[in-house]
C-alpha positions as CSV (number, residue, x, y, z in Angstrom):
1,M,84.9,-109.3,-103.5
2,P,81.9,-110.2,-101.3
3,A,79.2,-112.5,-102.5
4,R,76.9,-109.5,-103.0
5,P,79.0,-106.6,-104.1
6,T,77.6,-103.1,-104.0
7,V,77.0,-101.3,-107.3
8,L,76.2,-97.6,-107.7
9,L,73.5,-96.8,-110.2
10,V,73.1,-93.3,-111.6
11,T,69.7,-92.5,-113.0
12,A,67.3,-89.8,-114.0
13,A,64.6,-88.6,-111.6
14,D,61.7,-90.1,-113.6
15,P,58.7,-91.9,-112.0
16,E,57.8,-93.3,-115.4
17,A,61.2,-95.0,-115.7
18,A,59.7,-98.0,-113.9
19,A,57.8,-98.9,-117.1
20,Y,61.1,-99.2,-119.1
21,R,63.9,-99.8,-116.6
22,G,62.2,-101.6,-113.8
23,Y,63.1,-105.0,-115.2
24,G,66.8,-104.0,-115.2
25,L,66.9,-102.7,-111.6
26,E,65.0,-105.8,-110.4
27,S,67.5,-108.1,-112.1
28,I,70.5,-106.3,-110.7
29,A,69.1,-106.2,-107.2
30,A,68.7,-110.0,-107.3
31,H,72.5,-110.3,-107.4
32,Y,73.9,-107.0,-106.0
33,D,73.4,-104.5,-103.3
34,V,72.3,-101.3,-105.2
35,V,72.9,-97.8,-104.1
36,L,71.4,-94.9,-106.2
37,I,72.2,-91.4,-107.2
38,S,69.2,-89.6,-108.7
39,G,67.9,-86.1,-109.1
40,A,65.0,-86.7,-106.7
41,E,64.0,-89.0,-103.9
42,P,63.4,-92.5,-105.3
43,T,59.9,-93.8,-105.5
44,W,59.4,-97.1,-107.2
45,E,63.1,-97.9,-106.9
46,R,63.2,-98.0,-103.1
47,E,62.3,-101.7,-102.7
48,F,65.5,-102.5,-104.7
49,L,67.9,-100.2,-102.9
50,V,70.1,-100.3,-99.8
51,D,70.9,-96.6,-99.9
52,W,70.6,-93.5,-102.0
53,M,71.5,-89.9,-102.4
54,V,69.8,-87.0,-104.2
55,A,72.1,-85.1,-106.6
56,D,71.9,-83.8,-110.1
57,P,73.7,-86.3,-112.2
58,A,74.3,-83.7,-114.9
59,D,76.3,-81.6,-112.4
60,Q,79.7,-83.3,-112.3
61,A,80.7,-81.7,-109.0
62,A,77.5,-82.7,-107.3
63,L,77.6,-86.2,-108.7
64,S,81.2,-86.7,-107.6
65,E,80.5,-85.5,-104.1
66,A,77.5,-87.8,-103.8
67,G,79.5,-90.7,-105.2
68,R,82.3,-90.2,-102.7
69,T,79.8,-90.0,-99.8
70,L,78.3,-93.3,-100.9
71,A,81.8,-94.8,-101.3
72,E,82.5,-93.9,-97.6
73,R,79.2,-95.7,-96.6
74,H,79.6,-98.8,-98.7
75,P,82.4,-100.8,-100.3
76,L,81.5,-99.9,-103.9
77,A,82.6,-102.4,-106.5
78,G,81.3,-100.6,-109.6
79,V,79.4,-97.6,-111.0
80,M,76.9,-97.8,-113.9
81,T,74.1,-96.0,-115.7
82,W,71.6,-96.7,-118.4
83,A,70.6,-93.0,-118.8
84,E,72.0,-91.6,-122.1
85,W,72.5,-88.1,-120.7
86,Y,74.6,-89.2,-117.8
87,L,77.0,-91.5,-119.5
88,V,79.9,-89.1,-119.5
89,P,79.5,-87.9,-115.9
90,T,79.1,-91.5,-114.7
91,A,82.3,-92.6,-116.5
92,R,84.2,-89.7,-114.9
93,L,82.8,-90.7,-111.5
94,A,84.0,-94.3,-112.0
95,R,87.4,-93.0,-113.0
96,Q,87.5,-90.8,-109.9
97,L,86.6,-93.8,-107.7
98,S,89.2,-96.0,-109.5
99,L,86.5,-98.4,-110.6
100,P,86.2,-100.1,-114.1
101,T,84.9,-98.0,-116.9
102,T,85.4,-97.1,-120.6
103,A,87.5,-94.0,-120.7
104,P,85.3,-90.8,-120.3
105,E,86.9,-89.5,-123.6
106,A,85.6,-92.6,-125.5
107,V,82.2,-92.3,-123.9
108,Q,82.1,-88.6,-125.0
109,G,82.9,-89.8,-128.5
110,C,79.8,-92.0,-128.5
111,R,77.7,-89.1,-127.2
112,N,79.0,-86.5,-129.7
113,K,77.9,-88.0,-133.1
114,A,80.2,-85.6,-135.0
115,T,83.2,-87.2,-133.2
116,S,81.8,-90.7,-133.9
117,R,81.5,-90.0,-137.6
118,T,85.1,-88.7,-137.7
119,L,86.4,-91.9,-135.9
120,F,84.3,-94.1,-138.1
121,A,85.8,-92.6,-141.2
122,R,89.3,-92.8,-139.8
123,H,88.9,-96.5,-139.0
124,G,87.1,-97.5,-142.2
125,V,83.8,-98.2,-140.5
126,P,80.9,-97.8,-143.0
127,S,78.8,-94.8,-141.9
128,A,77.0,-91.8,-143.5
129,A,78.4,-88.6,-145.0
130,S,78.0,-86.0,-142.3
131,V,78.7,-82.3,-141.8
132,S,78.5,-80.4,-138.5
133,V,76.9,-77.0,-138.8
134,R,76.1,-74.0,-136.6
135,T,73.7,-72.0,-138.8
136,E,70.9,-72.5,-141.3
137,A,73.2,-71.1,-144.1
138,E,75.8,-73.7,-143.3
139,A,73.1,-76.4,-143.3
140,A,71.9,-75.3,-146.8
141,Q,75.5,-75.6,-148.1
142,A,75.9,-79.0,-146.5
143,G,72.6,-80.2,-148.0
144,Q,73.7,-79.1,-151.5
145,R,77.0,-80.9,-151.1
146,I,75.6,-84.2,-149.8
147,G,72.5,-84.2,-152.0
148,Y,68.8,-84.5,-150.9
149,P,67.2,-86.2,-149.1
150,V,69.3,-85.5,-146.0
151,V,68.7,-85.9,-142.3
152,F,69.1,-83.1,-139.7
153,K,69.9,-84.3,-136.2
154,P,71.3,-82.9,-132.9
155,A,74.9,-83.9,-132.5
156,S,74.4,-85.0,-128.9
157,H,70.8,-85.9,-128.2
158,A,69.0,-89.3,-128.1
159,A,65.6,-91.0,-128.6
160,S,65.2,-89.5,-132.1
161,I,64.5,-86.1,-130.6
162,G,65.1,-83.3,-133.1
163,V,65.8,-85.8,-135.9
164,I,64.0,-85.0,-139.2
165,R,64.3,-86.0,-142.9
166,V,64.6,-83.1,-145.4
167,D,63.7,-83.9,-149.0
168,T,64.0,-80.5,-150.6
169,P,65.8,-77.2,-150.0
170,Q,62.3,-75.6,-149.5
171,E,61.8,-77.7,-146.4
172,L,65.2,-76.7,-144.9
173,P,64.3,-73.6,-142.8
174,C,61.6,-75.3,-140.7
175,A,63.6,-78.5,-140.4
176,Y,66.7,-76.7,-139.3
177,A,64.8,-74.8,-136.7
178,F,63.3,-78.1,-135.4
179,A,66.7,-79.8,-135.1
180,A,68.5,-76.7,-133.7
181,Q,65.9,-76.3,-130.9
182,A,66.7,-79.8,-129.7
183,A,70.5,-79.4,-130.3
184,A,70.6,-76.4,-128.1
185,R,69.8,-78.6,-125.1
186,G,72.9,-80.8,-125.8
187,T,75.7,-81.3,-123.4
188,E,78.6,-82.6,-125.4
189,S,77.7,-80.4,-128.4
190,T,75.0,-77.9,-129.4
191,R,75.6,-78.3,-133.2
192,V,73.3,-79.8,-135.8
193,L,74.5,-82.5,-138.1
194,V,73.5,-82.6,-141.8
195,E,73.8,-86.2,-142.9
196,E,73.3,-88.5,-145.9
197,Y,69.9,-90.3,-145.6
198,L,70.5,-94.0,-145.3
199,D,67.7,-95.7,-147.2
200,G,67.1,-99.2,-145.8
201,P,65.8,-101.3,-142.9
202,E,67.0,-100.1,-139.4
203,V,68.4,-102.4,-136.8
204,S,70.3,-102.2,-133.6
205,V,73.0,-104.6,-132.5
206,E,73.2,-105.4,-128.8
207,C,76.8,-105.8,-127.7
208,V,78.7,-106.6,-124.5
209,T,82.3,-105.5,-124.1
210,Y,84.5,-106.7,-121.3
211,Q,88.2,-105.8,-121.0
212,G,88.3,-104.7,-124.6
213,Q,86.7,-107.9,-126.1
214,T,83.2,-107.5,-127.6
215,A,80.5,-110.2,-127.9
216,V,77.5,-109.5,-130.1
217,V,74.5,-110.9,-128.3
218,A,71.5,-110.0,-130.5
219,V,70.2,-108.0,-133.3
220,T,67.0,-105.9,-133.0
221,R,64.9,-105.2,-136.1
222,K,63.2,-101.9,-135.8
223,T,60.0,-100.3,-137.2
224,V,60.4,-96.5,-137.6
225,G,57.6,-94.2,-138.7
226,M,55.8,-90.9,-138.6
227,P,57.8,-89.4,-141.4
228,P,59.6,-87.0,-141.7
229,F,60.4,-87.9,-138.1
230,F,61.9,-91.1,-136.9
231,E,59.7,-92.3,-134.1
232,E,60.4,-95.9,-133.1
233,L,57.1,-97.9,-133.3
234,A,58.1,-101.5,-132.8
235,H,61.1,-103.9,-132.3
236,V,61.6,-107.6,-132.5
237,V,64.5,-109.8,-131.4
238,D,65.0,-113.3,-132.7
239,A,67.6,-115.6,-131.1
240,N,68.2,-117.2,-134.5
241,D,68.2,-114.1,-136.6
242,P,70.5,-114.8,-139.7
243,L,71.3,-111.1,-139.9
244,L,73.5,-111.4,-136.8
245,A,76.5,-112.6,-138.9
246,T,76.2,-109.7,-141.2
247,V,76.0,-106.9,-138.7
248,A,78.3,-108.2,-135.9
249,P,81.6,-107.4,-137.5
250,V,80.6,-103.8,-138.3
251,A,79.2,-103.2,-134.8
252,T,82.4,-104.6,-133.3
253,A,84.5,-102.4,-135.6
254,A,82.5,-99.3,-134.5
255,L,83.1,-100.0,-130.8
256,E,86.8,-100.5,-131.5
257,A,87.0,-97.2,-133.4
258,L,85.4,-95.3,-130.5
259,G,87.6,-97.0,-127.9
260,V,84.8,-98.7,-126.0
261,T,86.4,-101.2,-123.6
262,E,83.7,-101.9,-121.0
263,G,79.9,-102.2,-120.8
264,I,76.8,-102.7,-122.9
265,S,76.4,-100.9,-126.2
266,H,73.3,-100.4,-128.4
267,V,74.7,-99.9,-131.9
268,E,72.2,-98.5,-134.5
269,M,72.7,-99.0,-138.2
270,R,70.7,-99.2,-141.5
271,L,71.1,-101.9,-144.2
272,V,71.7,-100.0,-147.5
273,D,71.5,-102.5,-150.4
274,G,72.0,-105.2,-147.8
275,R,75.2,-103.7,-146.3
276,P,75.4,-102.3,-142.8
277,R,76.0,-98.5,-142.4
278,L,76.4,-97.0,-139.0
279,I,73.9,-94.5,-137.5
280,E,75.3,-94.2,-134.0
281,V,76.7,-96.0,-131.0
282,N,74.9,-95.7,-127.6
283,G,77.0,-96.7,-124.7
284,R,74.2,-98.3,-122.7
285,I,71.5,-100.9,-122.7
286,G,68.9,-100.0,-125.4
287,G,65.7,-98.4,-124.4
288,D,62.1,-99.4,-125.2
289,M,62.6,-102.7,-123.2
290,I,65.1,-104.0,-125.7
291,G,67.2,-105.5,-122.9
292,H,64.1,-107.4,-121.8
293,L,63.3,-108.6,-125.3
294,V,66.9,-110.0,-125.5
295,H,66.4,-111.8,-122.2
296,L,63.1,-113.3,-123.4
297,A,64.5,-114.4,-126.7
298,T,68.0,-115.6,-125.7
299,G,68.1,-115.8,-121.9
300,V,71.0,-113.4,-121.8
301,D,70.5,-110.8,-119.0
302,L,72.0,-107.5,-120.3
303,A,71.2,-105.6,-117.1
304,R,73.1,-108.1,-114.9
305,A,75.9,-108.2,-117.5
306,A,76.2,-104.4,-117.2
307,A,76.5,-104.6,-113.4
308,D,79.0,-107.5,-113.7
309,I,81.2,-105.5,-116.0
310,A,80.9,-102.4,-113.9
311,C,82.2,-104.4,-111.0
312,G,85.0,-106.0,-112.9
313,R,83.4,-109.4,-113.3
314,A,83.2,-111.4,-116.5
315,P,79.5,-111.6,-117.6
316,D,77.7,-114.8,-118.3
317,L,76.5,-114.6,-121.9
318,T,75.4,-118.2,-122.3
319,P,72.1,-118.4,-124.2
320,T,69.4,-120.4,-122.4
321,H,66.4,-119.6,-124.6
322,S,65.9,-119.7,-128.4
323,Q,62.8,-117.9,-129.4
324,A,61.6,-114.4,-130.5
325,A,60.1,-111.4,-128.6
326,A,58.5,-108.3,-130.0
327,I,57.4,-104.9,-128.5
328,R,54.7,-102.7,-130.1
329,L,54.8,-99.1,-128.8
330,I,51.4,-97.5,-128.5
331,Y,50.9,-94.0,-130.0
332,P,47.8,-92.0,-130.6
333,A,46.7,-91.2,-134.2
334,R,46.6,-87.5,-133.3
335,S,47.6,-85.2,-130.5
336,G,44.9,-84.6,-127.9
337,T,43.5,-85.7,-124.5
338,L,43.6,-89.4,-123.7
339,T,40.1,-90.5,-122.6
340,T,40.3,-94.4,-122.8
341,R,43.1,-96.9,-122.8
342,S,42.5,-100.6,-122.1
343,I,42.9,-104.1,-123.6
344,D,40.2,-106.7,-123.8
345,A,40.6,-108.6,-120.5
346,D,39.3,-111.9,-121.8
347,F,41.7,-111.8,-124.7
348,A,44.7,-110.9,-122.5
349,V,44.0,-113.8,-120.1
350,G,43.8,-116.3,-123.0
351,A,46.9,-115.2,-124.9
352,D,49.7,-116.8,-123.0
353,W,52.1,-115.4,-125.5
354,L,51.2,-111.8,-124.4
355,E,54.0,-111.2,-122.0
356,R,52.8,-107.8,-120.7
357,V,50.8,-104.7,-121.5
358,C,52.0,-101.5,-119.9
359,F,50.1,-98.2,-120.0
360,Q,52.2,-95.2,-118.9
361,R,49.5,-92.6,-119.5
362,Q,46.2,-92.1,-117.7
363,A,42.8,-90.8,-118.9
364,G,43.0,-87.0,-118.9
365,D,46.7,-86.9,-119.9
366,Q,47.7,-84.7,-122.8
367,L,49.4,-86.5,-125.7
368,V,51.5,-84.4,-128.1
369,L,53.0,-85.8,-131.3
370,P,55.9,-84.4,-133.2
371,P,56.8,-81.8,-134.2
372,Q,55.4,-80.1,-131.1
373,G,56.1,-83.1,-129.0
374,D,58.3,-86.3,-128.9
375,M,58.2,-89.9,-127.6
376,F,58.0,-88.7,-124.0
377,S,54.9,-86.6,-124.6
378,A,53.1,-88.8,-127.1
379,R,53.6,-92.5,-126.1
380,I,50.7,-94.2,-124.3
381,G,52.5,-97.4,-123.5
382,Y,53.5,-100.7,-125.0
383,L,52.7,-104.4,-125.3
384,I,55.2,-107.4,-125.5
385,T,54.6,-110.7,-127.2
386,T,56.7,-113.8,-127.8
387,G,56.8,-116.6,-130.4
388,P,59.0,-119.3,-131.9
389,R,60.2,-116.9,-134.6
390,A,60.2,-113.2,-135.3
391,A,57.3,-113.4,-137.7
392,D,55.2,-115.2,-135.1
393,A,56.0,-112.7,-132.3
394,Q,55.2,-109.8,-134.7
395,A,51.9,-111.3,-135.9
396,R,50.9,-111.8,-132.3
397,S,51.8,-108.2,-131.5
398,T,49.5,-107.0,-134.3
399,E,46.7,-109.2,-133.0
400,A,47.1,-107.9,-129.5
401,Y,47.2,-104.3,-130.8
402,R,43.8,-104.9,-132.4
403,H,42.3,-105.7,-129.0
404,L,43.3,-102.4,-127.6
405,S,40.8,-99.7,-127.0
406,I,42.4,-96.2,-127.3
407,Q,40.4,-93.0,-127.6
408,V,41.8,-89.5,-127.8
409,T,39.9,-86.3,-128.0
410,P,41.7,-84.1,-130.6
411,A,43.4,-81.0,-129.3
């Protein structure tokens, strides 16, 4: 293999992705020649690329044709994606090109949460009671059987889109309509899941699997809000988090149950009475800059590890840092028109622990919170802070948040 192998990256056509995936592409391009398949001409990505093709990654035939064309132009060593919706097509493309990948069937099991629940139960992985339904009437029966509160969620979506807590049968019709609307846009399944509500703190476990062996790199403690929805408001990663020993065996068991053999996984769970219970497995680097938080806290580069594994190389997971990093996601208090978004410049210059502030919305943009909107329509940006421990990074995050100036004209 040449010193700088060529890796094919499959991504969504999203100019805003620079805010959340730019760190990953920059890291990979420092060690690999990167070629890209996306649904539109690249913009911010171009400086990191040696070649690209425009094709719809959701169209397997178009993706495969573009992949074969790039394979004729370049000696491809691997194929990867961090886009949730393209995990299965990308695995199929890697298989077609005889490149390393988790089996497409296993990736599909991660994407279809009903399949995941079945496999968790079969392999004794602690999870949630779950029933797959097609109608509101079936949802009502499932809610009675499981017992309220329950959670409705699309079987194959992501980013908490269409996920809602239901406390009483009276809330069911509106909640089912909300979840079903999102589920209808699913690829692997268009069903709605009615699930037991897992009451406890939410975490994600960041895992690296190479040739069937999984290493647990970090645990991310999450802050979720805006009930009855599950919008992610903040995350923190601590290199010395004592929770790692508790959640690692369950995360590893979940990946084994699903048949994941290669790549980075973002395994979400809740701690119920202190015990881990699986929410879902995402076969990619976590969103919301979690990979960057892991890098800041531990020194482990998940983006490079993903490229290494895609190219059949053993990743270097040696920790080089030992601190904490936190992200605070910026949302408006209400839907409306963004008129002001800034941070006090003097404060930002003096706070050396403020790693970055990113605004992804401009004055004049419309912000729409759930249920009419979601994270893509509501989020203004984020800020990242560091500290010796999680509590320090979080306290600094709160302090930085107080120095923001956000004004929204109500709709």
